[in-house]
N, C-alpha and C positions, 0 to 999 in steps of 0.2 A: 504494500500500500504506500502511496505517496503522501507527502506533507504539502498541502496547498495553502496559499494565501489568496484571498479574493479581494482585490483592490477596486473599490467602487461597487459596493454591494447594494446596488439599487435593484430594479426589477430583474435585469439580465443576470447580473452577478449573483444575486440571491438564488435565482432559479437554478442555474447550472452548478453553483457551489452547493446548494441544497441537495441536488441529485448525487453529487460526488460524496457528500457527507452521509447520505442515506445508504450509499453503497459501501460504507465503512472506511472511507479515506479520512485522513487527519486534516480537516479543513478549518481554516481560521479566516474569519470575516473582518475586514477593516471597515468599521462603521463610524458614521458621524451622527446624523439626526436620529436614526433608529436604534442607537446603541442601548439606551436604557430599556426600551420596550423589548427588544430581541433578547437581551440578557435575562430579563425577568420572565418573559412569556414565551420565548422560543420563536421559531419561524414556521409560518403556515403557508403552504402552497396549494392553491386550488388549480388543478390541472386537468386538461382534457385527456391526458394520458394517465390519470390517476392522482388523486389528492394525496398529500403526505404532510406530516407534521414533525418537526424536530424540536422536542421539548427543551433540550439543552444545546445551545449553540456556542461554539468557541468564538467569541467576538472580542475585538480589541479596538482601541482608539488611536494607537500609535504603532508604527512598524516595529519599534523596539519591543513592544509587548508581545508581538508574534514571534520574533526571532527568525532564524534561518529556515528556509523552506526549500523543497525540491522544485516546485513550480509556482510562479506568480502568475495569476490570471488577472489581466487588466481589463476591467469592465466599466471604468468611469468614462464620462463624456470627454471628447477630445479637447474641450475647452480647458481641461485641467492638466494638459500634457506638460506644461511648464514645471510641474511638480514630479515628473518621472523620477529624476535622480534622488531627490530627498526622501521619497516614499519607498522606492523599490530597492535601492542599493543596500539598506540595512538588512534586508531579508535574503540576500544572495549569498550562497556559498560557491565554491569553485565550479560545481557541476549544475547549479540551478539553471532552470530554463524559464523563459517568459513567454506567455501566450497572450496576445492582444485580441480581444473580442470587439474592438472598437469599429465604429463606422468610418467609411470614407477612405481616402488615400493619404499616405505619408506616415502612418503610425509605425509600421514595421521598420521603415527606414530610420525614423527618429530614434526608436529604441535601439536599433543596431549601432548607430553612431555613439550612443552612450555606453552600451553594455557589451558590444560585440555581436556581429551578425549571427555567429554560430549558436548563440543562446536563444534567438528570437523565432517564434512561430506566429503566423497570422491565422485567425479563425473567424470565419464568417457565420453569423447566426441567422437562421431563417425561422423566425419565431414571432408570434403575436403575444405580447406579454406586457402587463402593467403592474405597478405597485399601487394597490388600492387603499392601503392603510399602513401605518408603521408595522413592519413585521409580517405583512400579508401580501402575497404575490398571486396574481391571477394569470394563468397561462391558458389561452383559448384556442391556439392553433399552431401547427408547425413545431419546431424544436430542433431541427437538424443543424449540425455544425459541419462546416467544410474547413478542414485543417490543412495548412500549407507551410512550407519552409524547407530548409536544407538539413534539418536534424536527422541523424541516423535512426533515431527511435520514433520517427513520425508514425509509422504503422502501429507500433506498440502503444503510442498515446491514443491513436484512434480507437484501438481495441479497449483501452482503459475507459474511454468515454462511453463506448457502446455497452460495456458491462455495467455502467452506471445508469442505464436506461436513457442515454443521450444518443440519438442517431448521429453517426459521425462517419464521414468519408474523407479520403485524402484528395486534395485538389491536384489535378494534373499541372495546373499553372495558377499560382496564387493571384497574380496580377489580373489574369483573365477573369477569375472568379470575383475579384473585387469590382471590376467593371460591370460584370453581370448583375451584381447586387445594386450598383448605382442606377441601373435601368429602372428599378422601382423607387429607390430612395430619392433620387433627384426630383422626379416629378411629384410624387405623392407627399413626401415630407415637405417639399417646397411649396406646392400650390395649396396645401392645407393650411400653411401659414399665411400666404399672401391673400387668400380668400377670407381671412379674418379669424382663423382658428377653428376650422370645421373638420369633421371626420371624413374618411374616405368615401363612405356612401353618399354623404351630402355633396361632396366634390363631384362625383361622377354623375349626379343628378342635375347639376347645373348646366345650362345650355352652353355648348362650346367647350366644356372642360375636357371631355375625352379627346377632342381634337388637340387641345393644348398638351395633354399628357402624351399623346402619340408623337407630337412634334418634338418634345423634349427627349422622349425615348429614342427617337430616330437619331438625334444629335449625339446621344450617348453611344449608340451603336457605331455610328460613323467615326466618332473619336476613338473608340476602342480599336476599331479596325486599322485606323491610321497608326496606332501604336503597336500593332501586331497581335491584337486580341480579337479573334473572330467570334462573333455572337450571331446566331441565326435570327433571321427576321421574325419568325413566328414566336420568338421568345417574348416579344411585346404583347401579342395577343394572349399568351399564357398568363403574363403578369396582370393584365387587366381582368381576365376571367377569374383568377385567384383572388383579386382584390374585391370583386363583387361578392364572392363567397364569404369574405371576411366580415361583411356587414358594416356596422357603424364603428369601424376601427379607428382609433386615435393614434396617429404616428407619434413616435417619441419626440421628434423635434417640434411638432405642433404643441404637445403638452408642455414642453419646456417654454415655448413662446407664450402661451396663454397664462402660464404660472409665473412668468417674469424671470425665468432662469436663462442663463447664457445658452445660445443655440450654436450647434456645431457647424457654423457657416463655412469655415475654410476647408475642413476635411471633406464635407459632403458636396459643396458647390464650388468653392474657390479653387481648390487644388485640381479637380477635374477640368475646370475651365482653363486654368493656366496650362495644363498638359495638352489639352486639345489645341489651344492657340499656338503653343510651341511647335506642335506637329503640323501647323498650317491649315487646321480645320476651321471652317466658319461655323460658329455656334451662336447665332443671334438670340435664340430662345433661351439658352442657358445663361448667356451674358445678361439678358434682361431680368431673368429670374433671380440671379445672384445679386444684382443691383437692388431689386425690389425687396428681397429678403433683408439685406443690410439696412435698407430704409425702414422696413417694418420693425426690425429689432432695435433700432436706435431711437425710435420715437417713444 
């Protein structure tokens, strides 16, 4: 069994960390706002794949309280990335690995610059999940993780997640998988913000919104291809179909926006825009969305 630290134990970190703890791993959660509640009452997960409850959770408020671990899982918002070194470094031993579950582009590279590329793995989460109260997580759909990187134990780690009831597959190309996820994240997280903080169902019901979604998705596909990442055209139709099935889903960036928290603007929209433009791709819809999101989040 591995010793884990979950950094950024919100909805995503608490769910995946909870699954690992339920499977018997030594999991420590670095908590802020929910610390007192989780320490006193445990962690409750309402899941479409089976509810579970952890009555005793190993939670801490500082990295020093956790100590050295085998695997650090980074699940905080990319807006906190300036704290990578001060939070993660105290928990590393010579063979520790770091897995980032974060959205967007640039996180794996930033961690590699600080701690060495050989330690870093990227993981993409395909999951509908929200924190509905302190210490209470609601998981309504999905849950798969796609794991990528150059680590020799990549397949071993994928099996570890699978044994913890977390569907996990190894990505053939991590960067391609990151762009595939942006096909959904860029339009739906973005337009749900710029339309005033609405859910995905309300967005798709608005006149002209599906056309705007498809225009943004097309620009993501073209940008990805220009950078060497082939994504099939029908992937757009699948994403829209799956989103309709999700119902009144509230994307995480929209929730951050309406609750007054910092939004992951650069990782999800800014960096893909810059990479597309550097590759010579014209992306007027993405550029306009990026500008509008910055305007919304600064007002």
